[in-house]
C-alpha positions, -999 to +999 in steps of 0.1 A: +295+215-163+268+188-158+274+154-171+260+145-205+242+115-191+234+097-158+245+061-156+214+053-136+194+060-168+219+055-197+246+029-196+282+038-200+293+017-230+308+022-264+300+013-300+304-024-307+306-035-271+285-060-252+298-046-219+282-017-200+283+000-167+252+012-149+241+024-115+214+000-105+189+003-077+185-024-050+165-054-060+162-086-040+196-095-026+213-072-050+224-040-033+222-006-050+254+005-067+275+007-098+278-026-117+298-038-147+272-057-169+269-079-199+241-070-222+240-104-241+208-115-224+176-096-233+152-086-204+180-092-179+202-067-161+233-090-166+251-077-136+286-092-135+305-072-108+296-047-081+321-018-082+334-003-049+361+021-041+383+010-013+404+030+012+421+012+041+401-019+034+367-002+036+343+009+008+340+047+006+314+069-011+320+083-045+305+104-072+300+094-108+312+115-137+305+098-171+316+111-205+313+092-238+350+083-236+356+077-198+336+069-166+353+085-136+344+075-100+357+102-077+362+095-039+379+118-014+416+113-021+413+092-052+397+083-085+389+052-105+386+055-143+370+031-168+377+033-205+373+010-235+403-004-254+383-016-284+349-031-281+357-062-260+381-048-234+374-025-204+405-009-189+403+001-153+428+026-137+431+036-100+448+066-084+448+072-047+423+045-040+418+008-048+388-007-066+370-039-056+349-059-080+325-084-064+307-109-086+271-101-085+256-136-084+265-167-064+252-194-087+278-209-112+307-186-101+342-196-112+375-178-110+406-198-118+441-189-129+448-189-166+485-185-168+507-167-142+489-133-143+455-139-158+422-151-143+393-169-161+361-157-145+325-169-151+298-147-136+261-145-145+267-171-171+293-150-190+330-157-195+355-129-190+392-126-184+409-104-158+445-094-164+467-069-145+484-042-166+502-023-138+503-032-101+489-062-084+454-078-081+442-099-053+416-126-063+395-141-035+378-171-050+374-201-026+370-233-047+342-256-036+347-285-060+324-274-089+327-236-085+336-208-061+315-197-031+323-161-040+347-141-063+362-108-052+388-089-072+407-061-054+433-039-071+462-022-055+462+016-051+476+032-082+471+002-104+456-007-138+440-039-150+418-051-179+385-069-181+379-088-213+345-099-226+358-131-242+338-159-256+347-187-256+384-182-246+411-157-240+433-151-271+464-139-254+455-102-251+482-077-242+478-039-237+487-022-269+484+014-259+484+036-227+452+042-209+451+078-219+453+068-256+423+046-251+404+076-238+415+098-266+407+073-293+371+068-281+367+106-278+377+110-315+354+081-325+323+095-308+331+130-321+330+116-357+297+099-350+282+130-335+293+151-365+275+127-388+241+131-371+212+151-385+214+188-378+189+206-356+181+240-341+206+253-317+182+250-287+184+212-291+221+209-294+226+193-260+197+169-266+212+160-300+245+151-284+227+130-258+207+112-285+239+106-305+257+091-275+228+068-267+226+055-303+264+052-307+268+034-273+239+010-282+257-004-312+270-040-309+294-058-332+285-088-354+283-118-331+264-151-332+231-145-350+239-109-357+256-106-391+260-068-391+269-040-367+235-036-350+219-009-329+201-024-299+171-007-285+189-002-252+218-014-231+196-013-200+174-044-203+157-040-237+190-053-253+177-065-286+163-055-320+126-056-327+115-057-363+101-023-365+122-004-340+152-008-362+135+012-390+135+044-370+172+041-362+179+035-399+160+067-409+180+088-384+213+075-398+204+076-435+218+111-444+251+111-425+259+074-422+243+056-451+262+023-448+254+020-411+218+030-419+215+003-445+228-023-420+201-012-395+174-015-421+183-048-436+195-067-405+162-085-397+159-095-434+190-116-428+166-138-408+135-137-430+115-169-430+107-190-460+072-175-460+086-140-458+080-131-422+106-112-402+114-123-366+097-104-338+130-099-319+166-107-326+198-107-305+232-123-309+220-155-292+182-156-297+154-148-321+116-148-314+095-162-343+061-166-327+052-129-334+060-104-360+059-066-362+039-042-384+052-038-420+064-002-418+095-011-438+085+003-471+074+036-454+108+037-436+128+031-468+109+059-485+118+082-455+155+071-458+155+078-495+141+113-489+170+121-465+196+105-489+185+098-525+219+081-531+215+056-503+205+026-525+232+011-546+219-013-573+228-042-550+209-026-521+179-019-543+178-055-553+180-067-517+153-042-506+130-053-534+134-090-528+129-087-490+100-063-492+082-083-519+085-115-498+073-097-467+043-082-485+033-115-500+035-130-464+010-104-452-013-109-482-013-147-482-005-159-447-020-132-427-055-133-443-070-164-427-106-155-435-099-145-471-112-109-466-083-094-486-071-076-454-043-085-431-048-095-394-028-093-362-029-125-340-016-107-310-009-072-298+028-079-302+022-082-340+009-046-341+038-033-320+011-019-297+013-048-273-017-040-251-037-014-271-074-013-262-085-020-298-071-055-293-097-062-266-121-071-294-105-105-297-079-122-319-073-121-348-078-084-354-084-070-388-058-042-389-064-010-409-030+004-399-013-027-413-033-024-446-022+012-448+015+003-443+012-024-470-003+001-495+027+023-490+050-007-492+035-017-525+041+018-539+077+016-528+080-018-544+066-004-577+093+024-575+120-002-568+108-024-597+111+005-621+146+013-609+156-024-614+139-028-647+114-052-634+080-057-652+061-058-619+057-021-612+022-018-627+010-049-608+023-035-575+005-002-581-027-020-590-023-041-558-019-009-537-051+006-552-070-026-546-059-030-510-068+006-502-102+001-517-108-029-496-096-011-465-121+017-470-150-006-481-146-030-452-133-009-423-144+027-427-173+036-404-180+072-415-159+089-389-132+063-381-115+031-392-127+001-372-105-028-359-129-057-357-122-093-348-117-111-381-135-141-366-168-126-356-167-089-363-168-077-327-151-045-319-134-032-287-157-025-258-173+009-253-149+034-239-119+022-259-104+052-276-071+043-291-048+062-314-038+030-334-064+033-362-051+069-368-019+053-381-038+052-414-030+089-418+004+077-432-016+073-465-016+110-467-028+124-500-040+089-510-069+093-486-102+106-500-110+141-488-139+131-467-119+105-449-089+127-443-112+154-429-129+130-406-096+116-393-082+150-387-114+161-368-111+130-346-074+134-340-077+171-330-109+169-310-104+188-278-092+167-249-090+135-270-054+127-281-034+159-282-018+167-248+007+194-238+035+170-248+021+153-279-001+124-289-015+100-263-019+065-274-052+061-255-073+092-250-070+106-214-107+107-212-110+069-219-118+047-189-089+025-201-064+053-199-034+048-176-006+073-171+019+044-171-002+020-192+023+011-218+002+015-250-029+026-231-020+062-228+017+071-228+033+090-257+056+069-279+081+080-305+070+057-334+033+065-332+042+102-331+064+100-361+040+080-382+011+104-376+034+134-382+045+120-415+009+116-426+001+152-415+029+166-435+017+146-466-017+161-461-003+196-460-012+200-423+022+216-417+013+239-388-002+211-368+026+188-376+053+213-366+034+221-334+033+184-324+069+180-335+081+208-312+061+194-283+077+160-287+113+175-290+109+197-260+097+167-240+128+147-250+151+176-243+137+178-208+132+141-200+157+122-222+149+093-246+129+069-226+107+041-241+076+062-236+063+092-216+034+102-194+010+119-219-001+146-195+031+154-175+057+144-201+075+123-174+099+096-187+086+060-183+099+024-186+133+019-201+150+053-198+174+050-227+157+038-259+173+043-293+141+046-314+131+075-292+166+091-297+164+085-334+129+099-338+140+130-318+170+134-342+147+131-372+120+154-359+144+180-346+160+181-380+125+188-394+122+218-371+149+237-389 
């Protein structure tokens, strides 16, 4: 039976952990191989130890057999198994072979005894503890005065030891259960998570399990800046939360795991600025505040409530109302520098479409998609106000109507919504043909008939955006199109879901279901990468991205 996932694409990890194991390709002085990693540094591989299986003192080839509960490395005559004992402890068991862990980086290496049978190791800037459980460990760590020239940990044959992700210090850990119990406990935990995921047609059952594993394994425990259990976008190198990515993960969890869904939705609001902005990106150690992300949060909460009408307790409704109101005011007051009544993006990162061709017009860009999201957000705020007994419901609905009127009056060009520079009115150069303005379809039935008709005609024009696999973010016939151009061509999960939601609200069910099926089939074939080649469906960029898995789970559920 084939493995559920490949550790060259999807890290072996578990819910809550900041440790992961991946098969990495060669890069610079780093050889190809299997590595134990720390995912506490975004945009970095975080390689701690190269893993080798040893017979008679020599490294031998092995195969990789990962399951959610155990990673098995099989060599001729022996096996090494990795399993998690809680989130912070990786247990390593050897039978018939030894295992060698070599610190992956030379700078700042330390390995010093910490008691009679424990070692305190610093590698890649991370502190961990290495402790034998059964059998002996050999630690080769020549001390050079301020650190070690190298650190190599070699087990005996038929041994077991533990690697603890511990910051700042070891707390006296002792093994509390046999290795087989560790495996069994994780198996049960993942099975419960899988059972709580959205249902889907039988043909997508394997893809559903893969998506569930990716999302489950991408969770990290509260630590540092993170106040809640948080789903990172990936445990490859996009190991962080961006303040629109989290919305899609929250939607996918809303029906079966409402408490976890709520934590995903509200987590960036724990760091909302005094003006009302959310951070662009958040990790346990860092937050980026110079950019923001598009305000899809009201739209996302509406989708969550559709899947689970009981999701919002009174306390959650209050928190959602307060956070969304402050965010909406931020976009209205701070992000309108020319007093046009419409919001702007100062950078592609603000839009979430980092390098979209519409942004070639110059910064700041007047953003029709952002205005559309805010209209929906104001509607959601009105609904929340009514539930909370606030007197602001009417004013929010009036504000939504006013903003939509401005959007149409200032940016509608007869066949399309424009994205001009707010400073001088310039638009993107000739040839730019980007899907981004079509995010206004999320307004659904609010759109006047003539506008919805024109948008649908533009979206479905032959050879423009619809490819065999879904919706290209830049038309393949555009001179700016690139098959691996990030937001200049590839298919992305969030843009797909936003458009499909609008199509459903417009009653375009046949088109919506056709595009839904194309996207789901692509994910079932290619996995859940950050994006996909629009014409071939090939997976691109980070190969294990949770918002893709979450959008797949949500859309496959729609296919029932």
